CHARMM internal coordinates of N, CA and C (Angstrom, degrees):
IC EDIT
DIST 1 N 1 CA 1.4378
DIST 1 CA 1 C 1.5247
ANGL 1 N 1 CA 1 C 107.95
DIST 1 C 2 N 1.3367
ANGL 1 CA 1 C 2 N 115.60
DIHE 1 N 1 CA 1 C 2 N 134.84
DIST 2 N 2 CA 1.4597
ANGL 1 C 2 N 2 CA 121.44
DIHE 1 CA 1 C 2 N 2 CA 175.86
DIST 2 CA 2 C 1.5284
ANGL 2 N 2 CA 2 C 108.10
DIHE 1 C 2 N 2 CA 2 C -111.81
DIST 2 C 3 N 1.3231
ANGL 2 CA 2 C 3 N 116.12
DIHE 2 N 2 CA 2 C 3 N 135.87
DIST 3 N 3 CA 1.4641
ANGL 2 C 3 N 3 CA 120.85
DIHE 2 CA 2 C 3 N 3 CA 179.95
DIST 3 CA 3 C 1.5209
ANGL 3 N 3 CA 3 C 108.78
DIHE 2 C 3 N 3 CA 3 C -131.34
DIST 3 C 4 N 1.3290
ANGL 3 CA 3 C 4 N 115.75
DIHE 3 N 3 CA 3 C 4 N 124.49
DIST 4 N 4 CA 1.4588
ANGL 3 C 4 N 4 CA 123.20
DIHE 3 CA 3 C 4 N 4 CA 173.76
DIST 4 CA 4 C 1.5267
ANGL 4 N 4 CA 4 C 106.04
DIHE 3 C 4 N 4 CA 4 C -111.63
DIST 4 C 5 N 1.3252
ANGL 4 CA 4 C 5 N 117.51
DIHE 4 N 4 CA 4 C 5 N 129.89
DIST 5 N 5 CA 1.4605
ANGL 4 C 5 N 5 CA 121.48
DIHE 4 CA 4 C 5 N 5 CA -174.46
DIST 5 CA 5 C 1.5260
ANGL 5 N 5 CA 5 C 109.91
DIHE 4 C 5 N 5 CA 5 C -119.55
DIST 5 C 6 N 1.3345
ANGL 5 CA 5 C 6 N 115.59
DIHE 5 N 5 CA 5 C 6 N 137.84
DIST 6 N 6 CA 1.4617
ANGL 5 C 6 N 6 CA 120.86
DIHE 5 CA 5 C 6 N 6 CA 174.09
DIST 6 CA 6 C 1.5234
ANGL 6 N 6 CA 6 C 108.75
DIHE 5 C 6 N 6 CA 6 C -147.15
DIST 6 C 7 N 1.3187
ANGL 6 CA 6 C 7 N 115.82
DIHE 6 N 6 CA 6 C 7 N 163.73
DIST 7 N 7 CA 1.4621
ANGL 6 C 7 N 7 CA 120.90
DIHE 6 CA 6 C 7 N 7 CA -179.62
DIST 7 CA 7 C 1.5218
ANGL 7 N 7 CA 7 C 110.43
DIHE 6 C 7 N 7 CA 7 C -68.99
DIST 7 C 8 N 1.3276
ANGL 7 CA 7 C 8 N 117.39
DIHE 7 N 7 CA 7 C 8 N -64.95
DIST 8 N 8 CA 1.4571
ANGL 7 C 8 N 8 CA 122.07
DIHE 7 CA 7 C 8 N 8 CA 175.06
DIST 8 CA 8 C 1.5230
ANGL 8 N 8 CA 8 C 109.28
DIHE 7 C 8 N 8 CA 8 C -142.64
DIST 8 C 9 N 1.3190
ANGL 8 CA 8 C 9 N 115.63
DIHE 8 N 8 CA 8 C 9 N 153.48
DIST 9 N 9 CA 1.4598
ANGL 8 C 9 N 9 CA 122.44
DIHE 8 CA 8 C 9 N 9 CA 177.02
DIST 9 CA 9 C 1.5264
ANGL 9 N 9 CA 9 C 107.03
DIHE 8 C 9 N 9 CA 9 C -94.83
DIST 9 C 10 N 1.3263
ANGL 9 CA 9 C 10 N 115.76
DIHE 9 N 9 CA 9 C 10 N 79.31
DIST 10 N 10 CA 1.4587
ANGL 9 C 10 N 10 CA 121.98
DIHE 9 CA 9 C 10 N 10 CA -167.38
DIST 10 CA 10 C 1.5267
ANGL 10 N 10 CA 10 C 115.16
DIHE 9 C 10 N 10 CA 10 C -83.33
DIST 10 C 11 N 1.3221
ANGL 10 CA 10 C 11 N 118.43
DIHE 10 N 10 CA 10 C 11 N -26.36
DIST 11 N 11 CA 1.4635
ANGL 10 C 11 N 11 CA 122.19
DIHE 10 CA 10 C 11 N 11 CA -176.49
DIST 11 CA 11 C 1.5210
ANGL 11 N 11 CA 11 C 109.48
DIHE 10 C 11 N 11 CA 11 C -140.75
DIST 11 C 12 N 1.3076
ANGL 11 CA 11 C 12 N 115.98
DIHE 11 N 11 CA 11 C 12 N 162.91
DIST 12 N 12 CA 1.4667
ANGL 11 C 12 N 12 CA 119.27
DIHE 11 CA 11 C 12 N 12 CA 179.90
DIST 12 CA 12 C 1.5204
ANGL 12 N 12 CA 12 C 112.24
DIHE 11 C 12 N 12 CA 12 C -61.04
DIST 12 C 13 N 1.3429
ANGL 12 CA 12 C 13 N 117.60
DIHE 12 N 12 CA 12 C 13 N -33.82
DIST 13 N 13 CA 1.4648
ANGL 12 C 13 N 13 CA 118.52
DIHE 12 CA 12 C 13 N 13 CA 178.61
DIST 13 CA 13 C 1.5254
ANGL 13 N 13 CA 13 C 111.78
DIHE 12 C 13 N 13 CA 13 C -68.45
DIST 13 C 14 N 1.3144
ANGL 13 CA 13 C 14 N 117.46
DIHE 13 N 13 CA 13 C 14 N -33.51
DIST 14 N 14 CA 1.4724
ANGL 13 C 14 N 14 CA 121.33
DIHE 13 CA 13 C 14 N 14 CA 176.61
DIST 14 CA 14 C 1.5323
ANGL 14 N 14 CA 14 C 109.60
DIHE 13 C 14 N 14 CA 14 C -69.07
DIST 14 C 15 N 1.3205
ANGL 14 CA 14 C 15 N 115.87
DIHE 14 N 14 CA 14 C 15 N -43.07
DIST 15 N 15 CA 1.4717
ANGL 14 C 15 N 15 CA 120.07
DIHE 14 CA 14 C 15 N 15 CA 178.48
DIST 15 CA 15 C 1.5237
ANGL 15 N 15 CA 15 C 109.69
DIHE 14 C 15 N 15 CA 15 C -60.50
DIST 15 C 16 N 1.3167
ANGL 15 CA 15 C 16 N 117.41
DIHE 15 N 15 CA 15 C 16 N -45.92
DIST 16 N 16 CA 1.4631
ANGL 15 C 16 N 16 CA 120.64
DIHE 15 CA 15 C 16 N 16 CA 179.41
DIST 16 CA 16 C 1.5252
ANGL 16 N 16 CA 16 C 111.35
DIHE 15 C 16 N 16 CA 16 C -62.72
DIST 16 C 17 N 1.3039
ANGL 16 CA 16 C 17 N 117.73
DIHE 16 N 16 CA 16 C 17 N -41.09
DIST 17 N 17 CA 1.4650
ANGL 16 C 17 N 17 CA 121.28
DIHE 16 CA 16 C 17 N 17 CA -179.75
DIST 17 CA 17 C 1.5248
ANGL 17 N 17 CA 17 C 110.74
DIHE 16 C 17 N 17 CA 17 C -63.62
DIST 17 C 18 N 1.3231
ANGL 17 CA 17 C 18 N 117.02
DIHE 17 N 17 CA 17 C 18 N -47.03
DIST 18 N 18 CA 1.4651
ANGL 17 C 18 N 18 CA 120.40
DIHE 17 CA 17 C 18 N 18 CA -175.14
DIST 18 CA 18 C 1.5265
ANGL 18 N 18 CA 18 C 112.41
DIHE 17 C 18 N 18 CA 18 C -71.24
DIST 18 C 19 N 1.3380
ANGL 18 CA 18 C 19 N 117.66
DIHE 18 N 18 CA 18 C 19 N -41.93
DIST 19 N 19 CA 1.4611
ANGL 18 C 19 N 19 CA 120.44
DIHE 18 CA 18 C 19 N 19 CA 179.46
DIST 19 CA 19 C 1.5267
ANGL 19 N 19 CA 19 C 111.49
DIHE 18 C 19 N 19 CA 19 C -80.92
DIST 19 C 20 N 1.3285
ANGL 19 CA 19 C 20 N 116.81
DIHE 19 N 19 CA 19 C 20 N -32.92
DIST 20 N 20 CA 1.4557
ANGL 19 C 20 N 20 CA 120.95
DIHE 19 CA 19 C 20 N 20 CA -175.06
DIST 20 CA 20 C 1.5070
ANGL 20 N 20 CA 20 C 114.10
DIHE 19 C 20 N 20 CA 20 C -59.96
DIST 20 C 21 N 1.3197
ANGL 20 CA 20 C 21 N 116.86
DIHE 20 N 20 CA 20 C 21 N -38.26
DIST 21 N 21 CA 1.4621
ANGL 20 C 21 N 21 CA 119.83
DIHE 20 CA 20 C 21 N 21 CA -179.97
DIST 21 CA 21 C 1.5345
ANGL 21 N 21 CA 21 C 110.60
DIHE 20 C 21 N 21 CA 21 C -63.21
DIST 21 C 22 N 1.3169
ANGL 21 CA 21 C 22 N 117.60
DIHE 21 N 21 CA 21 C 22 N -32.67
DIST 22 N 22 CA 1.4657
ANGL 21 C 22 N 22 CA 120.57
DIHE 21 CA 21 C 22 N 22 CA 178.33
DIST 22 CA 22 C 1.5246
ANGL 22 N 22 CA 22 C 112.24
DIHE 21 C 22 N 22 CA 22 C -81.29
DIST 22 C 23 N 1.3296
ANGL 22 CA 22 C 23 N 116.76
DIHE 22 N 22 CA 22 C 23 N -29.68
DIST 23 N 23 CA 1.4660
ANGL 22 C 23 N 23 CA 120.12
DIHE 22 CA 22 C 23 N 23 CA 178.80
DIST 23 CA 23 C 1.5207
ANGL 23 N 23 CA 23 C 111.60
DIHE 22 C 23 N 23 CA 23 C -64.12
DIST 23 C 24 N 1.3078
ANGL 23 CA 23 C 24 N 117.17
DIHE 23 N 23 CA 23 C 24 N -25.75
DIST 24 N 24 CA 1.4625
ANGL 23 C 24 N 24 CA 121.30
DIHE 23 CA 23 C 24 N 24 CA -179.53
DIST 24 CA 24 C 1.5258
ANGL 24 N 24 CA 24 C 113.40
DIHE 23 C 24 N 24 CA 24 C -77.66
DIST 24 C 25 N 1.3125
ANGL 24 CA 24 C 25 N 117.96
DIHE 24 N 24 CA 24 C 25 N -12.39
DIST 25 N 25 CA 1.4651
ANGL 24 C 25 N 25 CA 121.92
DIHE 24 CA 24 C 25 N 25 CA -179.04
DIST 25 CA 25 C 1.5246
ANGL 25 N 25 CA 25 C 108.31
DIHE 24 C 25 N 25 CA 25 C -87.64
DIST 25 C 26 N 1.3103
ANGL 25 CA 25 C 26 N 116.22
DIHE 25 N 25 CA 25 C 26 N 121.53
DIST 26 N 26 CA 1.4643
ANGL 25 C 26 N 26 CA 121.11
DIHE 25 CA 25 C 26 N 26 CA -174.41
DIST 26 CA 26 C 1.5317
ANGL 26 N 26 CA 26 C 110.91
DIHE 25 C 26 N 26 CA 26 C -108.81
DIST 26 C 27 N 1.3107
ANGL 26 CA 26 C 27 N 116.43
DIHE 26 N 26 CA 26 C 27 N 74.30
DIST 27 N 27 CA 1.4564
ANGL 26 C 27 N 27 CA 121.26
DIHE 26 CA 26 C 27 N 27 CA 171.84
DIST 27 CA 27 C 1.5317
ANGL 27 N 27 CA 27 C 108.02
DIHE 26 C 27 N 27 CA 27 C -146.88
DIST 27 C 28 N 1.3052
ANGL 27 CA 27 C 28 N 116.90
DIHE 27 N 27 CA 27 C 28 N -175.67
DIST 28 N 28 CA 1.4624
ANGL 27 C 28 N 28 CA 120.64
DIHE 27 CA 27 C 28 N 28 CA -174.04
DIST 28 CA 28 C 1.5235
ANGL 28 N 28 CA 28 C 114.09
DIHE 27 C 28 N 28 CA 28 C -104.28
DIST 28 C 29 N 1.3163
ANGL 28 CA 28 C 29 N 117.96
DIHE 28 N 28 CA 28 C 29 N 12.63
DIST 29 N 29 CA 1.4558
ANGL 28 C 29 N 29 CA 119.48
DIHE 28 CA 28 C 29 N 29 CA 177.82
DIST 29 CA 29 C 1.5330
ANGL 29 N 29 CA 29 C 109.81
DIHE 28 C 29 N 29 CA 29 C -73.89
DIST 29 C 30 N 1.3350
ANGL 29 CA 29 C 30 N 118.39
DIHE 29 N 29 CA 29 C 30 N 148.96
DIST 30 N 30 CA 1.4692
ANGL 29 C 30 N 30 CA 120.99
DIHE 29 CA 29 C 30 N 30 CA 178.63
DIST 30 CA 30 C 1.5298
ANGL 30 N 30 CA 30 C 111.43
DIHE 29 C 30 N 30 CA 30 C -61.64
DIST 30 C 31 N 1.3316
ANGL 30 CA 30 C 31 N 115.17
DIHE 30 N 30 CA 30 C 31 N 142.64
DIST 31 N 31 CA 1.4683
ANGL 30 C 31 N 31 CA 121.36
DIHE 30 CA 30 C 31 N 31 CA -179.72
DIST 31 CA 31 C 1.5186
ANGL 31 N 31 CA 31 C 109.08
DIHE 30 C 31 N 31 CA 31 C -127.82
DIST 31 C 32 N 1.3407
ANGL 31 CA 31 C 32 N 116.18
DIHE 31 N 31 CA 31 C 32 N 131.39
DIST 32 N 32 CA 1.4599
ANGL 31 C 32 N 32 CA 121.93
DIHE 31 CA 31 C 32 N 32 CA -176.51
DIST 32 CA 32 C 1.5249
ANGL 32 N 32 CA 32 C 110.73
DIHE 31 C 32 N 32 CA 32 C -131.99
DIST 32 C 33 N 1.3226
ANGL 32 CA 32 C 33 N 115.30
DIHE 32 N 32 CA 32 C 33 N 142.24
DIST 33 N 33 CA 1.4579
ANGL 32 C 33 N 33 CA 122.22
DIHE 32 CA 32 C 33 N 33 CA 166.00
DIST 33 CA 33 C 1.5234
ANGL 33 N 33 CA 33 C 105.24
DIHE 32 C 33 N 33 CA 33 C -111.13
DIST 33 C 34 N 1.3337
ANGL 33 CA 33 C 34 N 116.63
DIHE 33 N 33 CA 33 C 34 N 124.82
DIST 34 N 34 CA 1.4586
ANGL 33 C 34 N 34 CA 122.84
DIHE 33 CA 33 C 34 N 34 CA -177.63
DIST 34 CA 34 C 1.5203
ANGL 34 N 34 CA 34 C 108.67
DIHE 33 C 34 N 34 CA 34 C -109.61
DIST 34 C 35 N 1.3359
ANGL 34 CA 34 C 35 N 116.51
DIHE 34 N 34 CA 34 C 35 N 133.70
DIST 35 N 35 CA 1.4626
ANGL 34 C 35 N 35 CA 119.80
DIHE 34 CA 34 C 35 N 35 CA 177.27
DIST 35 CA 35 C 1.5302
ANGL 35 N 35 CA 35 C 109.66
DIHE 34 C 35 N 35 CA 35 C -152.18
DIST 35 C 36 N 1.3085
ANGL 35 CA 35 C 36 N 114.95
DIHE 35 N 35 CA 35 C 36 N 178.30
DIST 36 N 36 CA 1.4666
ANGL 35 C 36 N 36 CA 121.33
DIHE 35 CA 35 C 36 N 36 CA 177.00
DIST 36 CA 36 C 1.5284
ANGL 36 N 36 CA 36 C 111.65
DIHE 35 C 36 N 36 CA 36 C -101.35
DIST 36 C 37 N 1.3146
ANGL 36 CA 36 C 37 N 117.83
DIHE 36 N 36 CA 36 C 37 N 17.42
DIST 37 N 37 CA 1.4591
ANGL 36 C 37 N 37 CA 121.20
DIHE 36 CA 36 C 37 N 37 CA 179.92
DIST 37 CA 37 C 1.5253
ANGL 37 N 37 CA 37 C 111.64
DIHE 36 C 37 N 37 CA 37 C -65.02
DIST 37 C 38 N 1.3341
ANGL 37 CA 37 C 38 N 117.27
DIHE 37 N 37 CA 37 C 38 N 145.17
DIST 38 N 38 CA 1.4646
ANGL 37 C 38 N 38 CA 119.60
DIHE 37 CA 37 C 38 N 38 CA 177.10
DIST 38 CA 38 C 1.5321
ANGL 38 N 38 CA 38 C 112.62
DIHE 37 C 38 N 38 CA 38 C -77.54
DIST 38 C 39 N 1.3237
ANGL 38 CA 38 C 39 N 118.21
DIHE 38 N 38 CA 38 C 39 N -17.24
DIST 39 N 39 CA 1.4676
ANGL 38 C 39 N 39 CA 122.08
DIHE 38 CA 38 C 39 N 39 CA 179.14
DIST 39 CA 39 C 1.5177
ANGL 39 N 39 CA 39 C 109.70
DIHE 38 C 39 N 39 CA 39 C -112.30
DIST 39 C 40 N 1.3217
ANGL 39 CA 39 C 40 N 115.75
DIHE 39 N 39 CA 39 C 40 N 160.27
DIST 40 N 40 CA 1.4585
ANGL 39 C 40 N 40 CA 121.35
DIHE 39 CA 39 C 40 N 40 CA 179.38
DIST 40 CA 40 C 1.5245
ANGL 40 N 40 CA 40 C 108.56
DIHE 39 C 40 N 40 CA 40 C -104.69
DIST 40 C 41 N 1.3179
ANGL 40 CA 40 C 41 N 116.60
DIHE 40 N 40 CA 40 C 41 N 130.70
DIST 41 N 41 CA 1.4538
ANGL 40 C 41 N 41 CA 122.92
DIHE 40 CA 40 C 41 N 41 CA 177.48
DIST 41 CA 41 C 1.5232
ANGL 41 N 41 CA 41 C 108.87
DIHE 40 C 41 N 41 CA 41 C -97.70
DIST 41 C 42 N 1.3161
ANGL 41 CA 41 C 42 N 116.31
DIHE 41 N 41 CA 41 C 42 N 142.37
DIST 42 N 42 CA 1.4573
ANGL 41 C 42 N 42 CA 121.13
DIHE 41 CA 41 C 42 N 42 CA 178.88
DIST 42 CA 42 C 1.5184
ANGL 42 N 42 CA 42 C 109.40
DIHE 41 C 42 N 42 CA 42 C -113.79
DIST 42 C 43 N 1.3108
ANGL 42 CA 42 C 43 N 115.17
DIHE 42 N 42 CA 42 C 43 N 135.44
DIST 43 N 43 CA 1.4610
ANGL 42 C 43 N 43 CA 121.26
DIHE 42 CA 42 C 43 N 43 CA 179.55
DIST 43 CA 43 C 1.5187
ANGL 43 N 43 CA 43 C 109.31
DIHE 42 C 43 N 43 CA 43 C -132.14
DIST 43 C 44 N 1.3233
ANGL 43 CA 43 C 44 N 116.58
DIHE 43 N 43 CA 43 C 44 N 156.67
DIST 44 N 44 CA 1.4712
ANGL 43 C 44 N 44 CA 119.62
DIHE 43 CA 43 C 44 N 44 CA 177.23
DIST 44 CA 44 C 1.5280
ANGL 44 N 44 CA 44 C 111.12
DIHE 43 C 44 N 44 CA 44 C -71.06
DIST 44 C 45 N 1.3080
ANGL 44 CA 44 C 45 N 114.42
DIHE 44 N 44 CA 44 C 45 N 178.50
DIST 45 N 45 CA 1.4641
ANGL 44 C 45 N 45 CA 123.35
DIHE 44 CA 44 C 45 N 45 CA 177.23
DIST 45 CA 45 C 1.5226
ANGL 45 N 45 CA 45 C 112.98
DIHE 44 C 45 N 45 CA 45 C 67.09
DIST 45 C 46 N 1.3083
ANGL 45 CA 45 C 46 N 117.79
DIHE 45 N 45 CA 45 C 46 N 26.67
DIST 46 N 46 CA 1.4771
ANGL 45 C 46 N 46 CA 122.80
DIHE 45 CA 45 C 46 N 46 CA 173.84
DIST 46 CA 46 C 1.5212
ANGL 46 N 46 CA 46 C 113.79
DIHE 45 C 46 N 46 CA 46 C 59.29
DIST 46 C 47 N 1.3046
ANGL 46 CA 46 C 47 N 117.28
DIHE 46 N 46 CA 46 C 47 N 33.92
DIST 47 N 47 CA 1.4639
ANGL 46 C 47 N 47 CA 121.12
DIHE 46 CA 46 C 47 N 47 CA 173.18
DIST 47 CA 47 C 1.5190
ANGL 47 N 47 CA 47 C 107.32
DIHE 46 C 47 N 47 CA 47 C -94.32
DIST 47 C 48 N 1.3124
ANGL 47 CA 47 C 48 N 116.39
DIHE 47 N 47 CA 47 C 48 N 122.91
DIST 48 N 48 CA 1.4576
ANGL 47 C 48 N 48 CA 120.92
DIHE 47 CA 47 C 48 N 48 CA -175.99
DIST 48 CA 48 C 1.5210
ANGL 48 N 48 CA 48 C 111.13
DIHE 47 C 48 N 48 CA 48 C -99.21
DIST 48 C 49 N 1.3057
ANGL 48 CA 48 C 49 N 115.79
DIHE 48 N 48 CA 48 C 49 N 136.20
DIST 49 N 49 CA 1.4581
ANGL 48 C 49 N 49 CA 120.91
DIHE 48 CA 48 C 49 N 49 CA 172.48
DIST 49 CA 49 C 1.5218
ANGL 49 N 49 CA 49 C 107.47
DIHE 48 C 49 N 49 CA 49 C -97.23
DIST 49 C 50 N 1.3011
ANGL 49 CA 49 C 50 N 116.11
DIHE 49 N 49 CA 49 C 50 N 124.16
DIST 50 N 50 CA 1.4642
ANGL 49 C 50 N 50 CA 121.60
DIHE 49 CA 49 C 50 N 50 CA 177.91
DIST 50 CA 50 C 1.5098
ANGL 50 N 50 CA 50 C 108.65
DIHE 49 C 50 N 50 CA 50 C -122.75
DIST 50 C 51 N 1.2987
ANGL 50 CA 50 C 51 N 114.45
DIHE 50 N 50 CA 50 C 51 N 142.65
DIST 51 N 51 CA 1.4575
ANGL 50 C 51 N 51 CA 119.40
DIHE 50 CA 50 C 51 N 51 CA 172.83
DIST 51 CA 51 C 1.5263
ANGL 51 N 51 CA 51 C 107.70
DIHE 50 C 51 N 51 CA 51 C -82.46
DIST 51 C 52 N 1.3063
ANGL 51 CA 51 C 52 N 116.06
DIHE 51 N 51 CA 51 C 52 N 148.26
DIST 52 N 52 CA 1.4582
ANGL 51 C 52 N 52 CA 121.42
DIHE 51 CA 51 C 52 N 52 CA -172.57
DIST 52 CA 52 C 1.5318
ANGL 52 N 52 CA 52 C 112.36
DIHE 51 C 52 N 52 CA 52 C -48.84
DIST 52 C 53 N 1.3057
ANGL 52 CA 52 C 53 N 116.58
DIHE 52 N 52 CA 52 C 53 N -43.85
DIST 53 N 53 CA 1.4681
ANGL 52 C 53 N 53 CA 120.48
DIHE 52 CA 52 C 53 N 53 CA -176.03
DIST 53 CA 53 C 1.5268
ANGL 53 N 53 CA 53 C 112.64
DIHE 52 C 53 N 53 CA 53 C -72.35
DIST 53 C 54 N 1.3205
ANGL 53 CA 53 C 54 N 119.33
DIHE 53 N 53 CA 53 C 54 N -5.84
DIST 54 N 54 CA 1.4592
ANGL 53 C 54 N 54 CA 122.56
DIHE 53 CA 53 C 54 N 54 CA 176.76
DIST 54 CA 54 C 1.5240
ANGL 54 N 54 CA 54 C 112.95
DIHE 53 C 54 N 54 CA 54 C -96.28
DIST 54 C 55 N 1.2992
ANGL 54 CA 54 C 55 N 117.99
DIHE 54 N 54 CA 54 C 55 N -4.09
DIST 55 N 55 CA 1.4571
ANGL 54 C 55 N 55 CA 120.30
DIHE 54 CA 54 C 55 N 55 CA -173.95
DIST 55 CA 55 C 1.5220
ANGL 55 N 55 CA 55 C 113.52
DIHE 54 C 55 N 55 CA 55 C -68.31
DIST 55 C 56 N 1.3098
ANGL 55 CA 55 C 56 N 118.48
DIHE 55 N 55 CA 55 C 56 N -22.95
DIST 56 N 56 CA 1.4620
ANGL 55 C 56 N 56 CA 118.74
DIHE 55 CA 55 C 56 N 56 CA 177.32
DIST 56 CA 56 C 1.5246
ANGL 56 N 56 CA 56 C 110.46
DIHE 55 C 56 N 56 CA 56 C -60.85
DIST 56 C 57 N 1.3366
ANGL 56 CA 56 C 57 N 118.53
DIHE 56 N 56 CA 56 C 57 N -32.57
DIST 57 N 57 CA 1.4633
ANGL 56 C 57 N 57 CA 122.27
DIHE 56 CA 56 C 57 N 57 CA 176.15
DIST 57 CA 57 C 1.5229
ANGL 57 N 57 CA 57 C 110.66
DIHE 56 C 57 N 57 CA 57 C -61.34
DIST 57 C 58 N 1.3048
ANGL 57 CA 57 C 58 N 116.98
DIHE 57 N 57 CA 57 C 58 N -41.93
DIST 58 N 58 CA 1.4635
ANGL 57 C 58 N 58 CA 121.59
DIHE 57 CA 57 C 58 N 58 CA -178.59
DIST 58 CA 58 C 1.5177
ANGL 58 N 58 CA 58 C 110.05
DIHE 57 C 58 N 58 CA 58 C -64.97
DIST 58 C 59 N 1.3208
ANGL 58 CA 58 C 59 N 117.14
DIHE 58 N 58 CA 58 C 59 N -47.27
DIST 59 N 59 CA 1.4585
ANGL 58 C 59 N 59 CA 120.35
DIHE 58 CA 58 C 59 N 59 CA -176.57
DIST 59 CA 59 C 1.5172
ANGL 59 N 59 CA 59 C 112.23
DIHE 58 C 59 N 59 CA 59 C -73.30
DIST 59 C 60 N 1.3142
ANGL 59 CA 59 C 60 N 118.80
DIHE 59 N 59 CA 59 C 60 N -28.87
DIST 60 N 60 CA 1.4653
ANGL 59 C 60 N 60 CA 120.49
DIHE 59 CA 59 C 60 N 60 CA 176.28
DIST 60 CA 60 C 1.5196
ANGL 60 N 60 CA 60 C 110.93
DIHE 59 C 60 N 60 CA 60 C -64.43
DIST 60 C 61 N 1.3275
ANGL 60 CA 60 C 61 N 117.20
DIHE 60 N 60 CA 60 C 61 N -38.84
DIST 61 N 61 CA 1.4628
ANGL 60 C 61 N 61 CA 120.56
DIHE 60 CA 60 C 61 N 61 CA 179.42
DIST 61 CA 61 C 1.5117
ANGL 61 N 61 CA 61 C 111.84
DIHE 60 C 61 N 61 CA 61 C -69.32
DIST 61 C 62 N 1.3266
ANGL 61 CA 61 C 62 N 118.18
DIHE 61 N 61 CA 61 C 62 N -25.55
DIST 62 N 62 CA 1.4616
ANGL 61 C 62 N 62 CA 122.15
DIHE 61 CA 61 C 62 N 62 CA -176.78
DIST 62 CA 62 C 1.5167
ANGL 62 N 62 CA 62 C 112.61
DIHE 61 C 62 N 62 CA 62 C -88.39
DIST 62 C 63 N 1.3262
ANGL 62 CA 62 C 63 N 118.25
DIHE 62 N 62 CA 62 C 63 N -7.98
DIST 63 N 63 CA 1.4537
ANGL 62 C 63 N 63 CA 122.21
DIHE 62 CA 62 C 63 N 63 CA -177.06
DIST 63 CA 63 C 1.5262
ANGL 63 N 63 CA 63 C 110.19
DIHE 62 C 63 N 63 CA 63 C -80.49
DIST 63 C 64 N 1.2973
ANGL 63 CA 63 C 64 N 116.05
DIHE 63 N 63 CA 63 C 64 N 130.80
DIST 64 N 64 CA 1.4683
ANGL 63 C 64 N 64 CA 120.88
DIHE 63 CA 63 C 64 N 64 CA 177.00
DIST 64 CA 64 C 1.5208
ANGL 64 N 64 CA 64 C 107.99
DIHE 63 C 64 N 64 CA 64 C -85.13
DIST 64 C 65 N 1.3149
ANGL 64 CA 64 C 65 N 115.17
DIHE 64 N 64 CA 64 C 65 N 128.58
DIST 65 N 65 CA 1.4677
ANGL 64 C 65 N 65 CA 119.76
DIHE 64 CA 64 C 65 N 65 CA -178.96
DIST 65 CA 65 C 1.4963
ANGL 65 N 65 CA 65 C 111.47
DIHE 64 C 65 N 65 CA 65 C -110.24
END
COOR INIT
IC SEED 1 N 1 CA 1 C
IC BUILD
C-alpha cells in the first residue's frame, strides 16, 4: 500500500504533485492520497483520494481476522 499525505489539495499544481508521485509507480498495490479536504478528488490509474477520517475503512479491510 502506498500513502501520500497532504493538508489540503488547494490548487491544480498541488493536486498534480500529490497524485503524480503515485502515478509514476507501476505496480498493483493500492495507492491513496490522504487529505483534510471536504470533497473527494478522482484521478486515473486507480489512485484513491480519501479524507483523513475515512482511513479507518481502509485499514479495517486490510486487517487479517
